[in-house]
Each structure stands twice: as structure tokens, then as C-alpha cells.
C-alpha positions as CSV (number, residue, x, y, z in Angstrom):
1,X,-69.0,-85.3,118.2
2,X,-70.0,-85.0,122.4
3,X,-68.0,-81.7,122.9
4,X,-70.8,-80.0,120.7
5,X,-73.4,-81.1,123.1
6,X,-71.6,-80.0,126.2
7,X,-74.3,-78.4,127.8
8,X,-76.9,-81.1,127.1
9,X,-74.2,-84.1,128.2
10,X,-74.0,-82.3,132.0
11,X,-77.5,-81.2,132.0
12,X,-78.6,-85.0,131.8
13,X,-76.0,-86.5,134.1
14,X,-76.5,-84.4,136.9
15,X,-80.3,-85.2,136.8
16,X,-79.5,-88.8,136.2
17,X,-76.6,-88.6,139.4
18,X,-79.5,-87.0,141.4
19,X,-82.1,-89.2,140.7
20,X,-79.8,-92.5,141.6
21,X,-79.3,-90.8,145.1
22,X,-83.0,-91.1,145.5
23,X,-82.8,-94.3,144.3
24,X,-80.4,-95.3,147.1
25,X,-82.2,-93.1,149.7
26,X,-85.6,-95.2,149.1
27,X,-84.7,-97.5,150.9
28,X,-85.0,-95.2,154.1
29,X,-88.4,-94.1,152.5
30,X,-91.2,-95.7,154.7
31,X,-88.9,-97.9,155.9
32,X,-89.9,-101.3,157.6
33,X,-88.3,-103.0,160.4
34,X,-87.7,-105.9,158.1
35,X,-87.0,-105.5,154.4
36,X,-85.8,-109.7,154.3
37,X,-89.4,-110.3,152.9
38,X,-90.9,-110.3,149.3
39,X,-93.8,-108.7,150.2
40,X,-91.6,-105.4,151.3
41,X,-88.4,-105.8,149.1
42,X,-90.9,-107.2,145.9
43,X,-94.3,-105.0,146.7
44,X,-93.1,-101.9,148.8
45,X,-94.9,-103.6,152.1
46,X,-98.0,-103.2,150.2
47,X,-98.8,-100.1,151.3
48,X,-98.5,-97.2,148.2
49,X,-101.4,-95.0,148.4
50,X,-103.3,-92.8,145.4
51,X,-100.7,-90.5,144.4
52,X,-97.9,-93.0,144.9
53,X,-99.4,-95.9,142.9
54,X,-100.4,-93.1,140.0
55,X,-96.9,-92.3,139.0
56,X,-95.4,-96.3,139.8
57,X,-98.4,-97.8,137.3
58,X,-98.4,-94.7,135.2
59,X,-94.6,-95.2,135.3
60,X,-94.6,-98.4,134.8
61,X,-96.6,-98.6,131.6
62,X,-95.4,-95.3,130.1
63,X,-91.8,-96.7,130.1
64,X,-88.9,-94.5,127.3
65,X,-89.5,-97.0,125.2
66,X,-93.1,-95.5,124.5
67,X,-91.6,-92.4,124.8
68,X,-89.2,-93.1,121.1
69,X,-91.2,-95.1,119.9
70,X,-94.7,-94.4,119.2
71,X,-93.6,-90.6,117.9
72,X,-91.1,-93.1,115.6
73,X,-93.8,-95.0,114.3
74,X,-96.1,-92.0,113.7
75,X,-92.8,-90.8,111.7
76,X,-92.3,-93.8,109.9
77,X,-95.8,-95.1,109.3
78,X,-98.3,-91.8,110.2
79,X,-101.3,-92.7,111.4
80,X,-101.3,-96.1,112.6
81,X,-98.9,-95.1,115.1
82,X,-102.0,-93.7,116.7
83,X,-103.0,-97.5,118.0
84,X,-101.4,-96.6,121.2
85,X,-104.0,-93.8,122.0
86,X,-106.8,-96.1,121.7
87,X,-105.8,-99.2,123.8
88,X,-104.2,-97.1,126.7
89,X,-108.0,-95.5,126.7
90,X,-110.2,-98.9,126.6
91,X,-107.7,-100.8,128.8
92,X,-109.2,-99.3,131.7
93,X,-112.6,-99.9,131.9
94,X,-111.5,-103.7,130.9
95,X,-109.4,-104.3,133.4
96,X,-111.2,-102.2,136.2
97,X,-113.6,-104.7,138.0
98,X,-110.2,-107.7,137.1
99,X,-107.8,-106.0,138.8
100,X,-109.9,-105.3,142.1
101,X,-110.5,-109.2,142.2
102,X,-106.9,-109.8,141.8
103,X,-105.6,-107.6,144.6
104,X,-108.3,-108.6,146.9
105,X,-107.3,-112.9,146.4
106,X,-104.0,-111.4,146.4
107,X,-104.4,-110.3,149.6
108,X,-106.2,-112.7,150.9
109,X,-103.4,-115.0,150.0
110,X,-100.0,-113.5,150.1
111,X,-99.7,-113.8,146.4
112,X,-96.4,-111.8,144.9
113,X,-97.5,-113.1,141.4
114,X,-100.1,-113.9,139.0
115,X,-98.2,-117.7,139.0
116,X,-99.5,-117.2,142.7
117,X,-102.9,-117.5,141.9
118,X,-102.4,-119.6,139.5
119,X,-101.0,-122.6,141.4
120,X,-103.9,-121.9,143.9
121,X,-107.0,-121.2,142.0
122,X,-106.3,-124.3,139.1
123,X,-104.4,-126.5,142.0
124,X,-101.6,-126.7,139.2
125,X,-97.7,-126.7,140.1
126,X,-97.4,-127.1,136.5
127,X,-99.5,-124.4,135.1
128,X,-98.0,-121.9,137.8
129,X,-94.8,-122.9,136.1
130,X,-96.0,-122.0,132.2
131,X,-97.3,-119.2,133.6
132,X,-93.8,-117.6,135.4
133,X,-91.8,-119.0,132.1
134,X,-94.0,-117.2,129.8
135,X,-94.3,-114.1,131.8
136,X,-90.3,-114.1,132.6
137,X,-90.1,-114.5,128.6
138,X,-92.0,-111.8,127.7
139,X,-90.6,-109.8,129.8
140,X,-86.5,-109.6,129.3
141,X,-87.0,-107.9,125.9
142,X,-89.3,-105.3,127.0
143,X,-86.0,-104.4,129.9
144,X,-84.2,-104.6,127.0
145,X,-85.9,-102.1,125.1
146,X,-85.7,-99.5,127.7
147,X,-81.9,-99.3,127.2
148,X,-83.2,-98.6,123.6
149,X,-84.4,-95.1,124.9
150,X,-80.8,-94.7,126.4
151,X,-78.9,-95.5,123.7
152,X,-81.2,-93.1,121.1
153,X,-80.4,-90.3,123.3
154,X,-76.8,-91.2,123.9
155,X,-76.5,-91.7,120.3
156,X,-78.1,-87.9,120.1
157,X,-75.4,-86.4,122.3
158,X,-72.7,-88.1,120.2
159,X,-71.8,-89.8,123.2
160,X,-70.1,-92.9,121.0
161,X,-67.2,-95.1,121.4
162,X,-64.8,-97.2,118.1
163,X,-65.0,-100.5,120.3
164,X,-68.3,-102.6,121.2
165,X,-67.6,-102.1,124.9
166,X,-66.6,-98.5,124.7
167,X,-69.6,-98.0,122.9
168,X,-71.8,-99.4,125.4
169,X,-69.8,-98.4,127.9
170,X,-72.6,-95.3,129.6
171,X,-75.4,-97.7,129.6
172,X,-73.8,-100.5,131.2
173,X,-73.0,-97.6,134.0
174,X,-76.4,-96.6,134.1
175,X,-77.8,-100.0,134.5
176,X,-75.2,-100.8,137.6
177,X,-76.1,-98.1,139.3
178,X,-79.6,-98.9,138.3
179,X,-79.2,-102.4,139.8
180,X,-77.3,-101.2,143.1
181,X,-80.2,-99.0,144.0
182,X,-83.3,-101.6,143.2
183,X,-81.2,-104.7,145.0
184,X,-80.6,-102.3,148.1
185,X,-84.2,-100.4,147.9
186,X,-86.4,-102.7,146.1
187,X,-90.1,-101.4,144.8
188,X,-89.3,-98.5,147.2
189,X,-86.5,-96.5,144.2
190,X,-88.3,-97.2,141.4
191,X,-92.0,-95.6,142.9
192,X,-89.8,-92.7,144.9
193,X,-88.0,-92.2,141.4
194,X,-91.2,-92.0,139.5
195,X,-92.1,-88.7,141.2
196,X,-89.7,-86.8,139.2
197,X,-89.8,-89.3,135.9
198,X,-93.4,-88.5,135.0
199,X,-93.0,-84.5,136.2
200,X,-89.9,-84.0,133.5
201,X,-92.3,-86.1,131.0
202,X,-95.1,-83.8,131.6
203,X,-92.8,-80.6,131.9
204,X,-91.1,-81.6,128.6
205,X,-94.4,-82.5,126.6
206,X,-96.1,-79.7,127.7
207,X,-93.5,-77.4,126.3
208,X,-93.2,-79.5,123.4
209,X,-96.3,-79.0,122.5
210,X,-96.9,-75.3,122.6
211,X,-93.3,-74.4,122.2
212,X,-93.0,-76.6,118.8
213,X,-95.5,-75.8,116.8
214,X,-94.9,-72.5,117.0
215,X,-91.7,-72.6,116.1
216,X,-92.8,-74.9,112.8
217,X,-95.4,-72.3,111.4
218,X,-98.7,-73.7,113.8
219,X,-100.6,-77.3,113.5
220,X,-101.4,-77.3,109.7
221,X,-98.4,-77.2,109.2
222,X,-97.2,-79.6,110.7
223,X,-99.8,-81.9,109.5
224,X,-99.4,-80.6,105.5
225,X,-95.7,-81.8,105.8
226,X,-96.9,-84.7,107.3
227,X,-99.0,-85.6,104.1
228,X,-96.8,-84.5,101.6
229,X,-94.1,-87.0,103.0
230,X,-96.9,-89.8,103.1
231,X,-98.4,-89.0,99.7
232,X,-94.5,-89.0,98.3
233,X,-93.7,-92.8,99.4
234,X,-94.9,-96.1,98.2
235,X,-96.0,-97.7,100.9
236,X,-99.6,-98.5,101.1
237,X,-100.3,-98.7,104.5
238,X,-99.1,-94.6,105.7
239,X,-101.0,-92.0,105.8
240,X,-102.0,-89.1,108.4
241,X,-105.4,-91.3,108.1
242,X,-105.8,-95.0,107.9
243,X,-107.7,-96.9,104.9
244,X,-108.8,-99.9,104.0
245,X,-106.0,-102.3,104.1
246,X,-104.7,-101.0,107.9
247,X,-107.9,-100.9,110.1
248,X,-108.2,-104.2,110.7
249,X,-104.5,-104.2,111.8
250,X,-105.1,-101.3,113.4
251,X,-108.3,-102.7,115.7
252,X,-106.8,-105.7,115.8
253,X,-103.8,-104.3,117.4
254,X,-105.4,-101.9,120.1
255,X,-107.3,-104.6,121.4
256,X,-104.5,-107.1,121.7
257,X,-102.8,-104.3,123.3
258,X,-105.0,-103.5,125.8
259,X,-105.8,-106.7,126.8
260,X,-102.1,-107.8,126.9
261,X,-101.2,-104.6,129.0
262,X,-102.1,-106.0,132.6
263,X,-101.2,-109.3,132.4
264,X,-97.7,-108.8,132.3
265,X,-96.2,-109.4,135.6
266,X,-94.8,-105.9,136.5
267,X,-97.7,-104.2,135.9
268,X,-99.5,-106.2,138.3
269,X,-96.9,-105.7,140.4
270,X,-97.9,-102.2,140.5
271,X,-101.0,-102.8,141.6
272,X,-100.4,-105.3,144.1
273,X,-98.4,-103.3,145.7
274,X,-101.4,-100.9,146.7
275,X,-102.9,-100.7,150.0
276,X,-106.2,-101.4,149.1
277,X,-109.0,-101.7,146.0
278,X,-110.1,-97.7,147.0
279,X,-106.4,-96.8,145.3
280,X,-107.1,-98.8,142.3
281,X,-110.6,-97.2,141.5
282,X,-109.2,-94.1,141.7
283,X,-106.2,-94.9,140.3
284,X,-107.5,-96.5,136.8
285,X,-110.1,-93.6,136.4
286,X,-107.6,-90.9,136.5
287,X,-104.8,-93.1,134.7
288,X,-106.1,-91.8,131.4
289,X,-104.9,-88.7,132.3
290,X,-101.6,-90.3,131.0
291,X,-103.0,-91.6,127.8
292,X,-103.7,-87.5,126.9
293,X,-99.9,-87.0,127.5
294,X,-99.0,-90.1,124.8
295,X,-101.6,-88.7,122.0
296,X,-99.5,-85.6,122.5
297,X,-96.3,-87.4,122.7
298,X,-97.0,-89.0,119.4
299,X,-97.3,-85.8,117.6
300,X,-93.7,-85.1,118.1
301,X,-93.5,-87.6,115.2
302,X,-95.0,-85.6,112.4
303,X,-93.7,-82.6,114.5
304,X,-90.5,-84.3,112.9
305,X,-91.3,-84.3,109.8
306,X,-92.3,-80.6,109.7
307,X,-88.8,-79.9,110.9
308,X,-87.1,-81.7,108.9
309,X,-85.0,-84.3,111.0
310,X,-83.2,-87.0,109.5
311,X,-82.9,-90.2,111.8
312,X,-79.0,-91.4,112.4
313,X,-77.7,-94.6,110.3
314,X,-78.8,-97.6,112.4
315,X,-76.7,-100.6,113.2
316,X,-76.8,-102.4,109.8
317,X,-75.5,-101.0,106.4
318,X,-78.6,-98.9,104.8
319,X,-80.9,-98.8,107.6
320,X,-81.7,-96.0,110.1
321,X,-82.6,-95.6,113.7
322,X,-85.8,-93.9,113.5
323,X,-86.0,-94.0,117.6
324,X,-83.5,-90.9,117.2
325,X,-86.2,-88.8,115.5
326,X,-87.3,-87.7,119.1
327,X,-84.2,-86.6,120.3
328,X,-83.3,-85.5,117.2
329,X,-86.4,-82.8,117.3
330,X,-85.3,-81.8,120.8
331,X,-81.7,-81.4,119.6
332,X,-82.9,-79.4,116.5
333,X,-84.9,-77.7,118.1
334,X,-84.5,-77.0,121.8
335,X,-82.1,-74.6,123.9
336,X,-79.3,-77.0,124.9
337,X,-80.4,-77.1,128.5
338,X,-83.4,-77.5,127.9
339,X,-82.8,-80.4,125.1
340,X,-80.5,-82.1,128.5
341,X,-83.7,-81.9,130.9
342,X,-85.5,-82.9,127.7
343,X,-82.8,-86.3,127.3
344,X,-83.3,-87.0,131.1
345,X,-86.7,-87.4,130.6
346,X,-86.3,-90.0,128.5
347,X,-83.2,-91.7,130.5
348,X,-84.7,-91.5,134.0
349,X,-87.8,-92.8,131.8
350,X,-86.1,-96.0,131.1
351,X,-85.1,-96.8,135.2
352,X,-88.5,-96.8,136.7
353,X,-89.7,-99.5,134.5
354,X,-86.5,-101.5,134.0
355,X,-86.7,-101.7,137.7
356,X,-90.3,-102.9,137.8
357,X,-89.7,-105.0,135.4
358,X,-86.5,-107.0,136.8
359,X,-88.3,-107.0,140.5
360,X,-91.6,-108.6,138.5
361,X,-89.0,-111.4,137.0
362,X,-87.3,-111.9,140.0
363,X,-90.3,-112.5,141.8
364,X,-91.8,-115.0,139.2
365,X,-88.5,-117.2,139.4
366,X,-88.3,-116.9,143.4
367,X,-92.1,-117.9,144.1
368,X,-92.7,-120.6,141.1
369,X,-89.6,-121.8,140.3
370,X,-86.8,-121.4,143.4
371,X,-89.5,-122.2,145.6
372,X,-92.0,-124.5,144.2
373,X,-88.8,-127.1,142.5
374,X,-85.4,-125.9,144.0
375,X,-86.4,-125.3,147.8
376,X,-89.8,-126.1,149.2
377,X,-89.0,-124.5,152.2
378,X,-87.6,-121.3,151.9
379,X,-87.8,-119.0,154.0
380,X,-89.1,-115.4,153.5
381,X,-85.6,-114.4,153.9
382,X,-84.2,-116.3,151.2
383,X,-87.1,-115.7,149.1
384,X,-85.9,-112.1,149.2
385,X,-82.4,-112.7,148.8
386,X,-82.7,-114.6,145.7
387,X,-85.1,-112.5,144.3
388,X,-82.2,-109.6,144.9
389,X,-80.0,-111.9,142.6
390,X,-82.5,-113.1,140.6
391,X,-83.1,-109.3,139.4
392,X,-79.5,-108.6,139.0
393,X,-79.2,-111.7,136.6
394,X,-82.3,-110.1,134.5
395,X,-80.5,-107.1,134.1
396,X,-77.4,-108.6,133.2
397,X,-79.3,-110.3,130.3
398,X,-80.7,-107.3,129.4
399,X,-77.4,-105.4,129.2
400,X,-76.3,-108.5,127.0
401,X,-79.2,-108.0,124.5
402,X,-78.4,-104.5,124.1
403,X,-74.0,-104.6,123.5
404,X,-74.4,-108.3,121.8
405,X,-77.4,-108.3,119.5
406,X,-79.0,-105.9,116.9
407,X,-80.9,-103.5,118.8
408,X,-83.8,-104.2,116.3
409,X,-83.5,-107.7,117.3
410,X,-84.7,-106.6,120.9
411,X,-87.7,-104.5,119.6
412,X,-88.7,-107.9,117.3
413,X,-88.6,-109.5,120.0
414,X,-90.9,-107.1,122.1
415,X,-93.8,-107.5,119.3
416,X,-93.4,-111.5,120.0
417,X,-93.4,-110.9,123.7
418,X,-97.0,-108.8,123.7
419,X,-98.3,-112.0,121.8
420,X,-96.6,-114.2,124.3
421,X,-97.9,-112.7,127.3
422,X,-101.2,-112.7,126.0
423,X,-101.8,-116.2,126.1
424,X,-101.7,-116.3,129.7
425,X,-105.4,-114.6,129.5
426,X,-107.4,-117.5,130.1
427,X,-105.6,-119.0,132.9
428,X,-105.2,-115.5,134.2
429,X,-107.5,-112.9,133.3
430,X,-110.9,-115.4,133.0
431,X,-109.4,-117.8,135.7
432,X,-110.6,-114.7,138.5
433,X,-113.6,-115.1,137.3
434,X,-114.4,-118.2,136.4
435,X,-113.4,-122.2,137.4
436,X,-114.5,-123.7,134.4
437,X,-111.8,-124.8,132.3
438,X,-109.6,-127.8,133.1
439,X,-106.6,-127.2,134.3
440,X,-105.0,-129.7,131.9
441,X,-107.7,-127.6,128.9
442,X,-105.9,-124.8,129.7
443,X,-102.6,-126.0,129.5
444,X,-103.3,-127.3,125.7
445,X,-105.4,-124.2,125.0
446,X,-101.4,-122.4,126.1
447,X,-99.5,-125.2,123.1
448,X,-102.1,-124.2,121.1
449,X,-101.8,-120.8,121.2
450,X,-98.6,-120.0,121.8
451,X,-97.4,-122.3,118.7
452,X,-99.4,-120.9,116.0
453,X,-98.5,-117.5,117.5
454,X,-94.9,-118.3,116.9
455,X,-95.2,-119.7,113.6
456,X,-97.6,-116.3,112.6
457,X,-95.2,-114.0,113.7
458,X,-92.5,-116.5,112.2
459,X,-93.7,-115.8,108.7
460,X,-93.7,-111.7,108.6
461,X,-90.7,-110.1,107.5
462,X,-89.1,-106.6,107.7
463,X,-88.5,-105.0,104.2
464,X,-87.0,-102.2,106.4
465,X,-84.5,-103.7,108.2
466,X,-83.8,-106.4,106.1
467,X,-85.2,-109.2,107.9
468,X,-86.6,-112.4,106.8
469,X,-88.3,-113.8,109.6
470,X,-89.9,-111.9,113.3
471,X,-90.3,-108.7,111.4
472,X,-93.7,-107.4,113.3
473,X,-97.0,-108.7,114.8
474,X,-99.2,-107.8,110.8
475,X,-99.4,-111.0,109.8
476,X,-101.0,-110.8,105.8
477,X,-104.8,-112.5,105.5
478,X,-103.1,-113.9,102.7
479,X,-101.0,-116.2,103.9
480,X,-104.6,-117.7,105.5
481,X,-105.5,-118.1,101.7
482,X,-108.0,-114.7,101.8
483,X,-107.5,-112.8,98.4
484,X,-106.8,-109.7,99.9
485,X,-103.9,-107.0,101.1
486,X,-105.3,-107.0,105.0
487,X,-103.5,-107.9,108.2
488,X,-104.0,-108.7,111.4
489,X,-102.6,-108.9,114.7
490,X,-101.0,-112.0,115.2
491,X,-102.0,-112.0,119.1
492,X,-105.5,-111.9,118.6
493,X,-105.8,-115.1,116.3
494,X,-103.3,-116.9,118.6
495,X,-105.2,-116.4,122.2
496,X,-108.6,-116.8,119.9
497,X,-107.4,-120.5,119.1
498,X,-105.9,-121.0,122.7
499,X,-109.7,-120.5,123.9
500,X,-111.4,-122.6,121.2
501,X,-108.6,-124.9,122.4
502,X,-108.9,-124.7,125.8
503,X,-112.5,-124.8,125.7
504,X,-113.5,-127.9,123.3
505,X,-110.5,-129.9,125.8
506,X,-112.1,-128.8,128.9
507,X,-115.7,-129.8,127.6
508,X,-113.8,-133.6,126.6
509,X,-111.5,-134.4,129.6
510,X,-115.1,-133.3,132.1
511,X,-116.9,-136.0,130.1
512,X,-114.3,-138.0,130.4
513,X,-114.2,-137.7,134.1
514,X,-110.5,-137.0,134.3
515,X,-109.8,-135.3,137.6
516,X,-109.1,-132.1,138.2
517,X,-106.9,-129.6,140.6
518,X,-108.5,-127.9,143.5
519,X,-109.7,-124.5,143.9
520,X,-107.9,-123.1,147.3
521,X,-109.8,-120.4,147.0
522,X,-113.2,-119.3,147.9
523,X,-115.7,-116.7,146.9
524,X,-115.2,-113.9,149.4
525,X,-111.3,-114.1,148.5
526,X,-112.3,-111.8,145.4
527,X,-113.5,-108.9,147.4
528,X,-111.2,-108.7,150.2
529,X,-110.9,-105.3,150.8
530,X,-107.9,-103.8,153.6
531,X,-108.3,-104.7,156.6
532,X,-111.3,-107.3,156.2
533,X,-111.4,-110.9,157.0
534,X,-112.8,-113.3,154.9
535,X,-116.6,-112.6,154.2
536,X,-119.1,-113.8,151.5
537,X,-121.1,-111.6,151.1
538,X,-119.5,-109.0,152.2
539,X,-120.4,-105.2,152.8
540,X,-118.2,-102.5,152.5
541,X,-118.0,-99.0,152.2
542,X,-116.5,-96.3,149.8
543,X,-117.3,-92.9,151.0
544,X,-120.6,-92.1,152.5
545,X,-122.4,-94.5,150.1
546,X,-123.0,-98.1,151.4
547,X,-123.2,-100.9,148.7
548,X,-123.7,-105.1,149.3
549,X,-121.4,-107.1,147.2
550,X,-122.8,-110.5,146.1
551,X,-120.3,-113.5,146.5
552,X,-119.3,-113.9,142.8
553,X,-120.8,-117.2,141.2
554,X,-116.9,-119.0,140.7
């Protein structure tokens, strides 16, 4: 009953309302003369410095769902759940130079979305449309997942109802407030709120990793309890250490997730909002601090085992809601007032990424569907207005997914989303370095990779949730005819097929002298910094050291 959690509810509500007020006040923070422009509403004027970008991108990448899902995976599967730690380590060296080039060419040409870049780079409105639709499709379930995190907290506090509407009314109200201040303040709202969100999370996790081990008898007791739990289960893939059957899945999932992370439109939005290449460099060097935090968050799953936490019942009879593991751990071990702070950290942690994701999806619709196909002469003010309305529609769709669908379906959709967004790697990621691929070949590769990926995902069941299809992203190699129990991440296989098909089709189209699109960028565009003109090669100054960067070969 909610009356038993009154202190937690009051603390949660006060902090939530405080952050909501900050969201509305954000419209006056660094306020421009005219907000009716996508550069202002959707990218914060492209003026965010080092600290703002660090909190914004960190809040965008490390979401509320991360807070509950990674420990839940550790609770249920053990070491396999640690995949999130290596992938958020290797991602920053992988994307360091790539994001610098994306920022420069976007600043030079005024690109707001990755599809804008593809449209100009390959001279193909069709390819840009595919990239835009792919980005929207991959982002929508990600927004719904932020609601899963809030729902887990509300369920733990006993805030439920008998009817569907009553049960989800707090979430509907929370997202209505989010929609209102995002509509008014744009990207400035999550940028300002991110300071509070990340500060709360850092405080909660640091307290948890010091206080909880002391209360539970030390780290030795925690790992012993986890080891005993997994040894008692018949599942071959769990345990506090990886085994020969899940190592391939672990490696490919970590690599695929790293490749996919900064292909998502919302992560690119945070990068494009920064004011210079130097800001991005500093952030790619400093963001691994969040990965240290993520490693500590993951260990909450083992602490929940040692604390004897039992997840609350799931939506379907005979299932459990593993996302309630962390909130229940806090409820059982923290004083009521601090449990309320921890719940607020999770709830507020959902607002920042949800706002950025809805803005990114709305920008894709506005720039690459509305302006390209519905109103080519749309003014800057019209673009901003359409994007605001589209962001509202996206949020309504996310709430509808939670209210009318099984939350587990949203989780499964997000797994599919990672596979989907990876299919933009050849056009967006490699497109920043080479113009060799033919635009028609990139479309053919996308079709092949997407088709194979969806087919593989369809073949994967999930006995725990009683789902026959789309039950995860670990594909059994035995379905390919191999005599092995090993599995592999679907996204890696699909994107490899995408690349092979795109390369072979490019060779065939070039051999047949099929006309290609015109590249609207120049080599110097990829090295432009704040205030620079389009130069190649150009001289830049990093601190006291002066270096010459040659023009890239494209």
C-alpha cells in the first residue's frame, strides 16, 4: 500500500516538481532573441560548453532504464550483464574522431540530423528518408523504456490502481509535464535538468556502494550469495563468471552496442549542440567517468541477491518484473527519506533522455520528411513549430506503448532498436570518411541487413516471459547449422551482411556505370571548428600546440 511509503512518495514528488520547475525556467536560461529556429529549440543554439555537454550527453547515454535494467540483468544472468561496462569503455575511443568530423560538417552546412548529412553527402533524398525513418523507429521504444524505469519505482512505492488508466495516471501526469516544458524550452530543458539528475545518481550510487556492502556483510558475502544463486539454477548461461557458451555473445553484444550508441539520433543531438571540437574532445575523454559509475550500478544486482530481494509480480501470470529489483533493494535497506531520494534519481533520470530522444525524433521528422516531402519552402519558424508538435506526438506514442502494451514488449522492441540503428552505420559512420559507396548500394545493403536482422530476431524465443518470438538479441548458432550451443548478437551479423551487400552492389553499379548522387560536402568541411572558414588543409590551435591537419581523402 502507498500509505506505507508516504515519506518516500513525498520526497520523490518534491524533487520531481523542483526539476519540472527548472524545466520551465530553462526557456530563460541563455535565452536567444528568437526561439523559433531548430538551431535554438532543437540544439540549444549550438553553444553548450564542456560541463553542460558532459552532463547532457552523460544523462542521455546513461538513462533511468540503465539504472534499473543493468542490475536486473546482473540479478538474473550474472556476469553477462556486465557487457554494458566494456561497451561504454570502448565506445569513446571508437567515436572520438568520428564525432569530430560529424560536428564539423554539420556546423559548416547547418545539419540538424544525421539524415541531413546523408542527404548532402550522397545526394539521395531516398537514402536520407530511410535513415530518418530508421532513427525514429529505433528511438521510439527507447523513450517508452524510460517510462518502464518510472513505473518500476511507482510500483515499488505502491502507487498503483485497479484500472489501466488509474494504474498509469502518475506516469501520464509526469510525461504531460515533461511534454509541456520540452515544448517551451527545447533542448535547454534537459540540459539544465541533467545537472540535478546526474548529481542525484552519483550521490545515491556512492552511498549505496559504501553503505550496502557494510550492511550485507562485505563484498565477499555479496559475491558468495550471487554464486550460490546461479549454481542452484539450471540455466547454462548464468554465473558470476562467463563460460564458453556465452563469451561470443558477450563480445559481439558489447562491440555491437558500442557501434550503435552514437548512431542513435539523440546521442548525436547532444554532440551537435556543443560549441566546438575542443568541447567534444574533452567530453569523449571525460565521459568514461560515467562508465565507472555504471560498473558500480551493475553490482546492485548482486547486492539485491545478497539482500534476499524478490521481484514483484509481472504483468503476465507466473512472471516477475525484474525491473523492480533495484527499487526494492533501496526500499529494504535505505531509510525512507533516502529511498525517496534514490527513487527521484531514477524518475528524474528518465526525464532527461526522454526529452532529448523526443526532440531528436521530432527533428528527423521535420527536416527529412516534412520539409523534404511535404513543404519544401518551410521557413525556420515553421520548422521549429512542426518539430515542437512532433515531439508531443512522440511522447504520446511512448505513453501509449506503456499504457496499452505489455511493458516487456517495449523492452523487446528496444533490443530490436539496437539492431535497427546499426544498419545506418555504412551511410552515417563510414560516410563521414569515404564517398566510395554508391547510394543505391547503400539502400540495398540496408534492405539486406534489416531483413536478415528482423528474421533472426523473430527466431529467438524468451521462455522467461513466455514469448515465442522477438525474445532477445542472442541468436543460437545452431539455427545456422553449427553444432554448438553458442549464441551471437544479431546486430553484428546483420550489419556485416549490410556492409558486404553494399560493397558488392557498389562494385556492380560502378562497373555498369550507373549514375551516382553528387557529394555536397568538401574535404575541409570535416575539420571546421568554431568560427573557422571552410579551409583544407587548415591550421588549428589546441592550447599552446599548433598542428596542421591535412585534408581527408574522400
